[in-house]
C-alpha positions in Angstrom: -8.1 27.7 3.9 -10.1 28.0 0.8 -9.3 26.0 -2.4 -10.3 27.6 -5.8 -12.6 25.7 -8.3 -9.9 26.4 -10.9 -7.6 24.4 -8.6 -9.9 21.4 -8.5 -10.6 21.6 -12.4 -6.9 21.9 -13.1 -6.1 18.9 -10.8 -8.9 17.0 -12.4 -7.5 17.6 -16.1 -4.2 16.3 -14.8 -5.7 13.2 -13.3 -7.8 12.8 -16.8 -11.1 13.0 -14.8 -14.1 14.8 -16.2 -15.5 16.7 -13.6 -19.1 18.2 -13.8 -20.1 21.2 -11.8 -21.6 19.0 -9.1 -18.5 17.0 -8.5 -16.4 20.2 -8.5 -18.7 21.7 -5.7 -18.6 18.5 -3.7 -14.6 18.2 -4.0 -14.5 22.1 -3.2 -16.3 21.6 0.2 -14.3 18.0 1.0 -11.2 19.7 0.3 -11.9 22.8 2.2 -12.6 20.5 5.4 -9.5 18.7 4.9 -7.4 21.7 4.5 -9.1 23.4 7.5 -8.4 20.4 9.5 -4.5 20.5 8.5 -4.4 23.9 9.7 -5.8 23.0 12.9 -3.2 20.3 13.0 -0.2 22.8 12.2 -1.2 25.0 15.1 -0.2 22.1 17.7 3.2 22.3 19.1 5.3 19.4 18.0 8.7 20.5 19.0 9.1 17.6 21.6 7.2 15.0 19.6 9.7 12.5 17.7 8.9 11.6 14.2 7.4 8.2 14.0 6.8 6.0 10.9 3.7 4.5 12.4 1.2 5.5 15.2 1.6 2.2 17.1 4.6 0.1 17.8 5.1 -2.1 15.0 7.3 -5.5 15.5 8.3 -8.1 13.1 6.0 -11.1 13.4 8.5 -13.7 11.7 10.5 -16.2 13.6 14.2 -16.3 13.6 15.9 -17.9 10.6 17.3 -20.9 11.9 19.1 -23.5 9.9 17.4 -27.1 10.1 17.5 -30.4 8.7 16.1 -30.6 4.9 13.8 -33.0 3.7 15.2 -35.9 1.7 14.4 -35.7 -2.1 12.3 -38.9 -1.8 10.1 -37.4 1.0 9.6 -34.2 -0.7 8.7 -35.8 -4.0 6.5 -38.6 -2.3 3.2 -36.9 -3.0 4.2 -35.6 -6.4 2.1 -36.8 -9.7 5.5 -37.1 -11.5 9.0 -36.3 -10.7 12.3 -36.9 -12.3 16.1 -36.9 -11.3 14.9 -35.6 -7.7 13.0 -32.6 -9.3 9.2 -32.1 -9.8 7.9 -32.5 -13.3 5.3 -30.0 -14.3 3.2 -29.1 -17.5 5.3 -27.1 -20.2 3.2 -23.7 -20.5 5.5 -21.9 -22.7 6.8 -22.6 -26.0 
């Protein structure tokens, strides 16, 4: 598939890019290569191929969410520089 230089310039303008002639020629060659490859892929018979969202099997790496004992407030606050009424005291950053 051949892409026209006018299309590259138009897309460049939409993206607010200033493309000189050298860049337009480079992108023309690169986009022609990409579109040619896509034509090759479009010729493949994919009727018996199930759609996927990933090329490899993806599984969740997180553990099961299990309820466990919570820390006692005194233990959780034991290393805090400052605490008050079972809460952390932090510097005020907003007025």
